[in-house]
C-alpha positions as CSV (number, residue, x, y, z in Angstrom):
1,M,0.1,0.2,0.1
2,K,2.9,2.3,0.7
3,H,4.6,2.0,-2.4
4,S,0.9,2.8,-4.4
5,L,0.6,5.6,-2.6
6,L,3.8,6.7,-3.0
7,I,3.3,6.3,-7.2
8,R,0.3,8.3,-7.2
9,F,1.5,11.2,-5.1
10,S,4.6,11.3,-6.7
11,L,4.1,11.4,-10.4
12,P,2.4,15.1,-10.4
13,C,5.2,15.9,-8.3
14,L,7.9,14.5,-10.6
15,V,6.2,15.9,-13.6
16,F,6.1,19.3,-12.0
17,I,9.4,19.9,-10.6
18,F,11.2,18.1,-13.8
19,H,8.9,19.6,-16.7
20,G,8.8,16.2,-18.8
21,N,11.8,14.7,-17.5
22,V,10.1,11.1,-18.8
23,Q,13.7,9.1,-18.4
24,A,13.9,10.2,-14.6
25,N,10.6,9.5,-14.2
26,T,11.0,6.1,-15.6
27,T,14.2,5.4,-13.5
28,L,12.3,6.1,-10.8
29,Y,9.2,3.6,-11.6
30,Q,11.5,1.2,-12.3
31,Q,13.5,1.3,-8.9
32,L,10.0,1.3,-7.4
33,D,9.1,-1.8,-9.6
34,A,12.1,-3.8,-8.6
35,A,11.7,-2.9,-5.2
36,T,7.9,-4.4,-4.9
37,T,8.9,-7.3,-7.3
38,K,12.2,-8.2,-4.6
39,N,9.7,-7.4,-1.4
40,H,7.2,-10.1,-3.1
41,A,10.0,-12.7,-4.2
42,K,11.2,-12.6,-1.0
43,Q,8.0,-13.3,0.8
44,Q,7.5,-16.0,-1.5
45,K,10.7,-17.8,-1.1
46,T,10.1,-17.4,2.9
47,K,6.3,-18.9,2.0
48,T,8.1,-21.7,0.1
49,T,10.9,-22.7,2.2
50,K,8.1,-23.0,5.5
51,N,6.2,-25.2,3.3
52,K,8.5,-27.0,2.3
53,R,9.7,-27.3,6.3
54,K,5.9,-28.6,7.0
55,N,5.7,-31.0,4.2
56,K,8.8,-32.2,5.3
57,R,7.4,-32.8,8.7
58,K,4.2,-34.0,7.6
59,N,6.0,-37.0,5.1
60,K,8.5,-37.9,7.8
61,K,5.4,-38.6,10.1
62,I,3.6,-40.2,6.9
63,T,7.1,-42.4,6.7
64,Q,6.6,-43.5,10.5
65,R,3.1,-44.6,9.9
66,L,4.3,-46.8,6.6
67,P,4.0,-50.6,7.6
68,P,7.4,-52.6,7.3
69,K,8.8,-53.9,3.9
70,P,6.9,-56.8,2.9
71,S,8.3,-60.3,3.6
72,P,8.3,-63.7,1.2
73,F,6.5,-65.1,4.1
74,P,3.1,-64.6,5.4
75,V,2.4,-63.6,8.8
76,A,3.4,-65.8,11.9
77,G,0.9,-68.6,12.1
78,K,-0.7,-68.6,8.9
79,L,-1.2,-71.9,7.4
80,K,-1.1,-72.7,3.2
81,I,-1.8,-75.6,1.1
82,L,-1.3,-76.4,-1.8
83,L,-2.1,-79.0,-4.6
84,Q,0.1,-80.1,-7.5
85,Y,-0.4,-82.5,-10.0
86,S,3.1,-82.9,-12.4
87,M,3.9,-85.2,-15.6
88,S,7.0,-86.4,-16.7
89,E,8.1,-88.6,-19.5
90,T,11.4,-89.6,-20.1
91,T,13.1,-92.2,-22.8
92,G,17.1,-93.6,-22.8
93,N,18.3,-95.8,-20.1
94,Q,18.9,-93.3,-17.2
95,L,17.2,-93.3,-13.9
96,Y,16.3,-90.3,-13.1
97,V,15.4,-88.5,-9.8
98,D,14.1,-85.2,-8.7
99,G,14.8,-84.2,-12.9
100,F,18.3,-85.6,-11.9
101,S,20.3,-88.9,-13.4
102,L,21.5,-90.5,-11.0
103,L,22.2,-94.2,-11.7
104,P,22.3,-95.6,-15.5
105,I,19.9,-99.1,-15.6
106,F,22.4,-101.4,-14.9
107,V,20.7,-103.8,-12.6
108,A,18.1,-104.7,-15.5
109,G,20.4,-105.9,-18.0
110,N,22.9,-104.9,-21.2
111,I,22.3,-101.0,-21.0
112,E,23.3,-100.9,-24.4
113,S,20.5,-102.9,-26.0
114,Q,17.9,-101.7,-24.1
115,D,15.2,-98.5,-25.2
116,I,13.3,-97.5,-22.1
117,V,10.2,-95.1,-22.0
118,R,9.4,-93.9,-18.7
119,T,6.3,-92.0,-17.6
120,G,5.5,-90.7,-14.2
121,H,2.2,-88.9,-12.8
122,T,2.8,-87.2,-9.4
123,L,-0.2,-85.6,-7.2
124,S,1.3,-83.9,-4.1
125,L,0.5,-81.9,-1.3
126,F,2.4,-79.1,0.1
127,V,1.7,-77.5,3.8
128,S,3.6,-74.5,4.8
129,R,3.2,-72.9,8.1
130,S,5.0,-69.4,8.2
131,L,7.1,-68.8,12.0
132,A,8.4,-66.1,13.6
133,A,11.3,-64.1,12.5
134,N,10.5,-64.1,9.0
135,S,10.7,-67.7,8.5
136,Q,8.5,-71.0,7.2
137,I,8.1,-74.9,7.3
138,S,6.7,-76.8,4.9
139,L,6.0,-80.5,4.4
140,S,5.6,-82.5,0.8
141,I,3.9,-85.8,0.2
142,P,3.5,-87.2,-2.9
143,Y,1.9,-90.1,-4.2
144,R,2.9,-91.3,-7.2
145,Q,2.5,-93.3,-10.4
146,E,5.1,-94.6,-12.6
147,S,5.0,-96.7,-15.7
148,E,7.5,-98.0,-17.6
149,E,8.2,-100.0,-21.7
150,L,11.2,-101.5,-21.6
151,T,12.2,-103.0,-25.4
152,N,15.2,-105.7,-25.5
153,D,16.6,-105.7,-28.3
154,E,18.5,-109.8,-28.3
155,G,19.6,-109.8,-32.2
156,Q,16.9,-111.4,-34.2
157,T,13.9,-111.5,-31.4
158,T,12.8,-108.3,-29.7
159,T,10.6,-108.1,-26.6
160,Q,8.7,-105.5,-24.8
161,T,7.6,-105.1,-21.0
162,R,5.7,-103.1,-19.4
163,K,5.7,-102.3,-15.9
164,S,3.4,-100.2,-13.7
165,V,3.4,-99.2,-9.9
166,R,1.7,-96.6,-7.2
167,G,2.2,-95.6,-3.9
168,L,3.7,-92.9,-1.6
169,G,6.9,-91.3,-2.8
170,D,9.8,-89.3,-0.5
171,I,8.4,-87.2,1.7
172,R,10.6,-84.0,2.2
173,L,10.7,-81.1,4.8
174,T,11.5,-77.7,3.9
175,Y,13.3,-75.1,6.6
176,S,13.2,-71.5,5.2
177,K,14.5,-68.0,6.7
178,Q,14.9,-64.5,5.1
179,L,17.8,-63.4,5.2
180,F,17.7,-60.1,4.2
181,K,15.0,-57.9,3.6
182,H,15.1,-55.9,-0.2
183,N,15.2,-52.3,-0.2
184,H,15.5,-50.6,-3.4
185,R,18.8,-52.0,-4.9
186,L,19.3,-55.4,-3.2
187,P,17.0,-58.5,-3.4
188,N,15.3,-60.5,-0.6
189,L,17.6,-63.6,0.3
190,V,15.8,-66.4,1.3
191,G,17.6,-69.6,2.7
192,D,16.7,-73.2,2.5
193,A,17.6,-76.8,4.2
194,T,15.0,-79.6,2.6
195,W,15.6,-83.1,4.2
196,K,14.5,-85.9,1.4
197,T,13.5,-89.4,3.4
198,T,13.3,-92.4,1.7
199,T,9.4,-93.6,2.2
200,G,9.2,-93.7,-1.2
201,K,10.1,-97.5,-2.5
202,D,12.7,-98.0,-4.3
203,S,13.9,-101.1,-7.3
204,Y,16.9,-101.9,-5.4
205,E,15.8,-104.5,-3.2
206,N,13.4,-105.9,-6.0
207,T,14.5,-105.0,-9.6
208,E,11.4,-106.5,-11.0
209,K,9.5,-103.9,-9.6
210,L,9.7,-99.7,-10.5
211,G,10.9,-97.5,-7.8
212,L,8.7,-94.9,-6.4
213,G,11.6,-93.2,-4.4
214,S,15.4,-92.8,-5.0
215,G,16.5,-95.3,-2.1
216,F,18.8,-92.3,-0.6
217,N,18.2,-89.9,2.3
218,S,19.5,-86.6,1.3
219,L,20.2,-83.0,3.0
220,R,20.0,-79.7,0.4
221,T,21.0,-76.3,1.4
222,G,20.5,-73.5,-1.0
223,I,19.9,-69.8,-1.0
224,R,17.4,-67.7,-3.0
225,A,17.2,-64.2,-4.4
226,M,13.8,-62.3,-4.9
227,K,13.4,-58.8,-6.8
228,Q,10.4,-56.7,-7.3
229,D,10.6,-54.3,-10.4
230,D,6.9,-53.7,-11.6
231,P,6.1,-54.8,-14.1
232,A,8.5,-57.9,-13.9
233,F,9.6,-60.6,-10.6
234,L,13.5,-61.8,-11.2
235,Y,14.4,-64.8,-9.6
236,A,17.7,-66.7,-8.8
237,G,18.5,-69.3,-7.1
238,V,21.9,-71.8,-6.0
239,G,21.9,-75.2,-3.9
240,Y,24.1,-77.9,-3.1
241,T,23.1,-81.5,-2.3
242,W,24.6,-84.5,0.1
243,N,23.5,-87.8,-1.2
244,F,24.1,-90.0,2.1
245,K,25.8,-93.6,1.2
246,D,23.3,-96.7,2.1
247,K,23.8,-100.8,1.9
248,K,21.4,-102.5,-1.0
249,S,21.7,-106.4,-0.4
250,T,21.4,-107.2,-4.2
251,I,24.2,-104.8,-5.1
252,G,26.1,-103.6,-2.1
253,S,27.2,-99.9,-0.7
254,I,26.3,-97.3,-3.1
255,K,26.9,-93.7,-2.8
256,P,25.5,-91.5,-5.0
257,G,27.2,-88.4,-6.1
258,N,26.6,-84.7,-4.5
259,A,25.3,-82.3,-6.5
260,Y,24.5,-78.4,-6.9
261,D,22.1,-76.7,-8.9
262,L,22.0,-73.4,-10.3
263,S,18.5,-71.2,-11.4
264,F,17.3,-68.4,-12.6
265,G,14.3,-66.6,-14.4
266,A,11.7,-63.6,-14.6
267,S,7.6,-63.5,-14.2
268,Y,6.2,-60.5,-16.2
269,S,3.0,-59.6,-15.2
270,L,0.8,-59.0,-18.7
271,T,-2.5,-58.1,-16.9
272,D,-3.6,-57.7,-13.4
273,S,-4.8,-61.2,-13.7
274,F,-2.2,-62.8,-15.7
275,S,1.3,-63.5,-15.6
276,M,4.2,-65.6,-17.4
277,N,7.7,-66.9,-16.1
278,F,10.2,-68.3,-18.2
279,G,14.0,-69.7,-16.7
280,L,16.8,-71.8,-16.6
281,E,17.6,-74.6,-14.5
282,Q,20.4,-76.9,-14.6
283,G,21.7,-79.4,-12.1
284,W,25.7,-81.4,-12.0
285,A,25.6,-84.6,-10.2
286,M,29.1,-86.2,-9.4
287,K,30.0,-89.7,-9.9
288,T,28.2,-92.1,-7.9
289,T,30.3,-95.2,-6.2
290,I,29.4,-98.9,-5.7
291,N,31.6,-100.7,-2.8
292,G,33.9,-97.9,-3.2
293,V,34.3,-98.0,-7.2
294,N,33.3,-95.3,-9.5
295,V,30.5,-95.9,-11.9
296,V,31.6,-94.9,-15.6
297,N,29.5,-91.8,-16.8
298,S,27.7,-91.5,-13.4
299,D,28.6,-87.8,-13.5
300,K,25.8,-85.5,-15.5
301,H,24.9,-82.4,-16.3
302,T,21.0,-81.6,-16.7
303,A,19.7,-78.5,-18.3
304,A,16.1,-77.4,-18.7
305,L,14.0,-74.5,-20.0
306,A,11.2,-73.7,-17.9
307,I,8.1,-71.7,-19.3
308,G,4.7,-71.5,-17.5
309,G,2.3,-69.1,-16.6
310,N,-0.1,-67.7,-13.1
311,L,-3.9,-67.2,-13.7
312,K,-5.6,-65.4,-10.8
313,V,-9.4,-66.5,-10.6
314,S,-10.0,-65.0,-7.3
315,A,-9.0,-62.6,-4.8
316,K,-7.4,-65.9,-3.0
317,R,-7.0,-68.3,-5.5
318,F,-4.9,-68.8,-8.5
319,I,-3.6,-71.5,-10.9
320,S,-0.2,-72.1,-11.9
321,I,0.6,-73.8,-15.1
322,R,4.4,-74.7,-15.5
323,T,6.3,-76.9,-18.9
324,K,10.3,-78.0,-18.3
325,I,11.5,-79.0,-21.3
326,G,14.7,-80.8,-21.2
327,L,18.0,-79.3,-23.3
328,N,20.2,-83.0,-23.6
329,E,19.8,-86.1,-23.2
330,A,20.5,-86.1,-18.9
331,T,17.4,-84.0,-18.5
332,P,13.9,-85.6,-18.8
333,G,12.6,-84.9,-22.1
334,F,9.4,-83.4,-20.7
335,Q,7.6,-82.3,-17.6
336,L,4.7,-80.4,-16.7
337,Q,3.5,-79.0,-13.6
338,I,0.1,-77.9,-12.2
339,G,-0.8,-76.1,-8.8
340,M,-3.4,-75.0,-7.1
341,P,-3.9,-73.4,-3.5
342,L,-6.4,-75.3,-1.3
343,K,-6.2,-72.3,1.3
344,I,-4.3,-69.5,1.7
């Protein structure tokens, strides 16, 4: 207001005194305008600074009210049940156990003259329960059906033998623990320890029957990394499996070779209810020994390409479909997995 009055009353006086010195009047107006603008800018700067401080305090309070970073496991005490069906088909002269070529089929005869086609169907029940301290324990109970068609080429004659068996497979118990919570740079890290039992009958004691399990106890430890990068989800994992020695009456003392595995891949959300995933899974099995002697060609490298998708059918229900295609002779040629939670 002071500036406004000054302009109004100064103008006629200045014009009267200086008799039309327009340049002087213009300079005065410019000085007055500059002073006004400067003062206004100063007020705006002060106001902006106050607003920034206010917003900073407000954001700090909001941040303090935000929930902690999400864990890969549900709330402690939460029970999850998942039902999964899997099918696999293999050809050749190898015995596959959990995707690994464990031993050549040497107990059935001359492996060079045999052609084996083996088809397996497994219905697995996964039960997991979240524990305190970002950990989880889970139990896997498989019910398996195995069928095998064996063709023997004995020179001038060819014989075919078909076998089939069904029953309980090897039960697994897994403990998982979150080792590191993700931030804007680093992923979630989860450690796993899995004990595989010998509840499934093996074919070592009775070579005329098919086996539903490996016949050996094993312990696998591994670590997984998971990173959310919308709309993608990245993962990778590495593990090592100790197979324990056991004595079989028909053969002797067998020590399957230990194995280590590596996997990585990504899942990409195409819509709010559907996502696709793809990955590469590899494994390296060391030599198997029988009575302390290495079995020739028992060390194997397996590789499989995994492609699948997840479809959300309701708020708490989804269907997961995943296929694996073997990339070499030591890997099952085709595997299919279909899973759906029964309760979350």
